[in-house]
N, C-alpha and C positions, 0 to 999 in steps of 0.2 A: 581218406575214403577209398575203398577198393575200386579198381578200374571197372569191374563188372557193374557195380552200383552206379558209377558215373554214367556209363552207357545207358543203363536202365532209366536213370533219372532224366536223361536228355532225350530219350526216344519213346519207348513203349510206355513209360510211366504216365505220359500225358493221355494216352489212350485209356489206361487204367483209371486215371482221374475222371475222364469223361464217363466211363462205365459206372464209376462210383456216384457221380452226380445223378445219372438216370436212376440207378438203383435206390438211392436215398429218396429221390423224388417220388418213386413209385411206392416205396414201403413206408418210410417215416413220415412222408407227407400225407399219406392217405387217411390216417385216423382223424386229422383235423376237419375233414368234410363230414364226419358222422353227425355233427350238430345239424346239418341240413336235413337229415332223416329223423331227427329226434321226435318232432311232433307227429310225423307220419307213422312211425313205429308205435308211438304212444296211443294214437287213435286206433291203429290197426288191431292192437292186442289189448286195448283197454287197460293199459298198465299205468302204474304210478311213476313219478319222476325217479324214485329210487330203483324201481324194477327196470325201467328203461335204461338207466345209467349203467346197468351191468353189461349192456351190449358194447359200448365203446371201451369200457374198462377191461373186459375179457379180451377183446381184440388187441388192444395196445399192450396188455400184459403178456399175451402169447407172442406178440411181435418181439418183445424183449427177452423172454425167457424160454419159449417153446423150442423144440427141435424141428420146427415146421418151416414152410417155404419162405415167408417174408423175413423170418428171423435169420435163416441161413444167408439170405441175400444181403441184408444190411450189415450184419456182423462181419462177413467176409470182405465186403467192400471197405469197411473202416480199417480192419486189420492189415489189409494188403497195402494201404497207403503208407503205413509206417515202415513197411519193408522196401517200398520203391522210392520213398523220398527221405532225405536227411537234411540237406541244406534248406529246401523249400517246404519243409514239413508243415509248418504253421500255416503258410499260405495254401498248401494243398488241402489241409483239413477244412479251412474256411471256405475254399472254393467248392469242395465236395458238399459242404452243408448248404450251399446255395441250391442244391437239388431239392432239399427239404422246402426251401422257400418257393421254388417253382411248383412243387407239389401243392403247397398251401395255397398258392395263387390259382392254379388251374383246376384242382380237384373240386372245390366248391362250385365254380362256374359250370364245369361239366356235369356235376351232380344235379344242380338246379335245372339244367337244360334237359337231361335225360329223365329226371323225375317227373317232369310235366308230361312227357310223351309216353314213357314206358312204365311208370310206377317204380316203386322201390325194388321190386323183384326183378323186373327186366333190367333195371340199372345195374344191379349187382351181377347179373350175367355178363353185361358188357364189361364191367370192371374185371371179371375173371379173365377175359381175353386180353385186356390191357396188361394185366400182370404177367402174361407170358413173355413180355419183353425182358423180364429179369433173366430169362434163360440166355438171351443174347449177351447181356452184360456179364453174366457168369462165365461165358466162353472167352471173354477178353481177359479175365483175371488169371493169367497164366503165372506160374511160379517165377520168382526172380532168378535170372541167370547168374551162375557163379563160374569163376575161373578155375575152380578146383576140379581136377580130373578124377572121375569116380574110380574107386579101386576095383580092379578086375579080379575075377575068381576063376580058377581053372575048372571047377566043378561045383556042384551044389554042396552047401555046408553039411557036415556030418550031423546025423540026428542027435539030439540032446539025450544024455543018459539020465538027466534029472527028472523026477516026476513032475507032472503038470502042476502049475500053481493052483491054489484053491481059488474059488470064485471070489472070496473076500479079498484076497490079494490083488486079483485082477481089477476089482472095483476100486480098491484103494489107489492103484496106479492110474486108473482112468480119472478119478476125482482129482488126483495130484496134477494130472496133465491138463485137464480142462477147467478146473476150478482152483484158483490160487488161494487156498486157505492158509498156506504157509506165508504168503505175502501179506495177507490180512493180519496175521499174528506178528510178523516181524517188522513191517513197514508202517510206522505211525502215520505218515502222511497219507498213505492209501486208506488207512482206517478212518481218518478224519474226513477225507474227501468222499469216501463211499457212504459213510453215515450221514454226512451233510447233504449229499445229493438225494439219498433215499428219503430223508425228511423233506427236502425241497420239493420233490416230485409229488408229495401229497397235495401241494397247491398249484404246481406249475401247469398241469394239463387242464385245469378247470375252466379257464376262459375259452379254450378251444372247443369245449363241449357245450358250455352254457351261454356263450355270448349270443349265438343266433336265437335260441329260445327266449333269452332275456330281451332282445330287441323286438322280437315278434310279440311277446307279451305286452310290451309298452307301445304297440300301435304301428310299428314299422312293417312294411310289406316284405314278403319273403325274398324278393330280389335284392332289395337294399340291405336286408339282414345278411344275406349270403355274401354281398359285396364287402362287408366288414372283414371277413376272414381273408378274402382276396387282397384287400389293402394291406393286411399284415404280411401276407406272403410276398406281394410285389415289393414292398419296402425292404424286406429281408434280402431280396435278390441283390440289392446294391449295398446294403449295410453289412452283411456278413463278410464279403471280401474286404471291405474297409476295416472291419474289426480285426480280421486276420492280418492285414498289413500293419495295423497299429500294434497288435500284440506280438507280431513277429520281429519288431525292432529290438536291437540288442539291449536297450535300456530296460526292457521288460522281460529279459530272459529268465530271471529267477523270481519274477513277481506276477506271473500269469494267474496263479491261484488267487491272488488278491484282486485282480481284475475280474475274475469269475465271481468272487464273493460280492464285489461291488455291483456287477450286472444283476445278480440275484436280488440284491437289496433294492435296486431301482425298479426291478420288475414287480416286487411286492408292493412298493409304494405307488406304482402306477395303477394297480388294481383298485386302490382306494378311490381314484378319480372316477373310474368306471361305475363304481357303486353309488356315486353322488348324483348322477343324472343319466337318463336314458334318451336324451335328445340326440338326433342323428348327427348333428355337428359335433357335439361333445364326444360321441362314440367314435367318430372319424379321427378327432384329435387324440383320443385315447389309443386307437389302433396305431397311429403314427409314433406316439411316444413309447407305447408298449413294444413296438418293433425294434427300437433302439436297444433296449435291455435284452430282448429276446435274441437279437442277433449276437450280442456278446456271449450269452449262455450257449447258443448253438455253435458258435465258432470256437469256443474254448473248452467245451465239455470234454471231448475226447483228447484234445491237445494237452490239457492239464493232466489227464490220466497218463499220457505218454511221457510227460515230464517227471511224474512221480515214480512210475514203474519201469524197470528195464525192458527194452523191446523184446528180449528173448522170453519174457514172461507176460508180455502184453496181452496175447490172445486169451490166456487162461484168466488173467486179471480182469479182462473185459467180460468174459463169461460170467464170473462171479458178480461183477459189478452190475450187469444187466439183469441177472436173476433177482438180486436184492432190490434193484430198482423196480422190477415188475411187480413186486409185492405191493409197493406203494401205488403203482398205477392201477392195480386191481382193486384196491380198497378205496381210493380217493373219490372217483365219480359216484359210486353208490352212497358213500358217506355224505357227499354234498347233496345228492338227490334226496336222501333221508332228511337232511337239514331243510331242504326246500319244501318237502311235503309237510314237515312239522311247522314251519314258519310262514309258508306261502310267500316268501319275500326273497327275490333273487339277490338282493344286496348282501345277505348273509353268506351266500356262496363266495362272493368276491372278498368279503372280509376274511373268510376261512382261507382263501388262497393267499391273501396278503400275510396272514399270520404265519403260515408255514414257510413262505419265501423269506420273510424278514428274519425270522428266528434262525433259519438255516444259514442265511448269509452272515449273521452275527456269530453263530457258532463256528463256521468255517474260517472266517476272518480272524477271530480271536484265537482259535486253536492253531492255525498256521503261524500266527505271530508268536505264540508261546513256544511252539516247536522250533521256530527260527531263533528265538532268544536262547533256548536251551542249547541248541547246536552251537551258536556263537560263544556261549559261556564255556562249553566243553572244549572248543578250539582254543580259546584264550587260556584255559587252564593247562592244556597240553603245551602251549607255547611257553607259559611261565615255568612249567616243569623242565622244559628243554633248555631254558636260559641258564640256570645254575649249573647244569651238567656241562654245558659248553664253556662256561666261565671257569669251572674247576679244571677242566682239561687244558684250557688255555693257560691258567696259572701254573699248573704243573709243568707244562712244556716250557713256558717262559722262564721258570726258575732253573731249569736244567741248562738253558742255553745262554742266558744273559749274565748269570753269576750274581754276586752280591752288589755289584755296582748299579744294577737296575732295580734294586729293591727300594720301595718308597720309604722316605724318612718319616718317622713318627715322632711328633712332639707332644708332650704331656703338659698341660697347663692346669695349675691348681688355683681355684678361685678362693681367696681368703676373705674377701669383703665385697659388699654390694654397694 
C-alpha cells in the first residue's frame, strides 16, 4: 500500500467516512419517508394509486440517474470511499450505509411531526433547508493525497496544430469516461450483477412505498404506521455494521456475491410474511426480520461492485450501474400502483415484490456459480497443458546429464494363457 494511502486511511479518511454517512442519510434515506405523504398527496390531487406512485418513483430514479443535487452527493460519497480505504474497505462501506439506516429511522418521524403542523407543502420547504447540509459534506470530500511530485512546466503548452475533434468524438470520449459500456461487454461478472440488481430493484423499493398505506388501510393509526419504517431504519443501524464485519472476514473474500444473493432471497421470502397479515404485532416482526436481509443488501451492494470492477473504472461502472438501476426504480412503483388499482388488494404488491427479489437472487447465485465453475475449469485446463511441457523439458534435460545409466528399464511380458 502506498505511504500516502496509509496516511489517508489513518487520518482524514475517517472524516470522509463521517461525511459519507451524513450524505447517504440525507439522500438515500429520504425516499423511504415518501410513504408518509402517500395518502395526503392522493387526497390533495384526487389521484389514483398508480398516479400517486409516480412521485416516489421519479424522485428515486432521478436520485440514481440524474445529474442533479442528491445524485451528485451520494455517488461522490460512495466513490471516494473506495479511494480512501483499502484494508478496511468492507467495513467502511457498511458503516457508510448506516447513514441510510439513520435516514430511514429519522425521516419518517420528522415527516409525521412536520406534516401535522405545516402540511406537506411546508414540510417540503423545511426538507429543502435540511438538504443544504450536503454542501458541508461535499467540502470534506477532498482528493486523496499522493506522494508523486507534479511535473513542472516552464511555460504554457504550445497550441495544437490538429483541428478540433468533432462533437461526436467528444461525446464518445465522455461516454467512455463516465459510462463503462466496455466493462459491461468484457466483464461477465459485472453483466450478471448489473442485470440481477436491475431486476431485483423492480421489487426491492415496494415495501418502503406501500407499507405505510397498507397498514393505514387495515386500521392502524398514522403514527404507528410511520413507526414501522422507523423500526426498519433503527434495526439497520446495528445490523449493517455487523453485516460488514461478517462479510469482511477473509473466509468470505471471494464469496460476497453469494452472500448478496442470499440476502436478496431472504428479503423476497420475508415479504410473503407481510402479505399474510396486517396485524400490528405481525408487521413489527416483519420489519425486524426484513431488516436483517435489507442490511445485507445495503452493506454489500456497492462492495460487491468494487470486488467485480477494478477501482480505476469503478466511478464509470457505478454511473452505468445506477442509470440502469434507475429505470427499474422509475417503473416499479407505478406498476405496483396499477396492480393495486386493478385488484384493490395490497397483498398482490408484496407478492410482486417477492417474485422479483427471489427470481433475481436465483439468477445471480446460479450465474455466479456457473462463471466460477467455468473459471476453475479454464485454470485446470491451463495447468494440465503446462504439466506435459514441464515433463518434456525435464525429460530432455535429464537425458543429457544422467546418461544411459539413469534410463528406466522396460520389461515386456507376453500373456499366453488365462
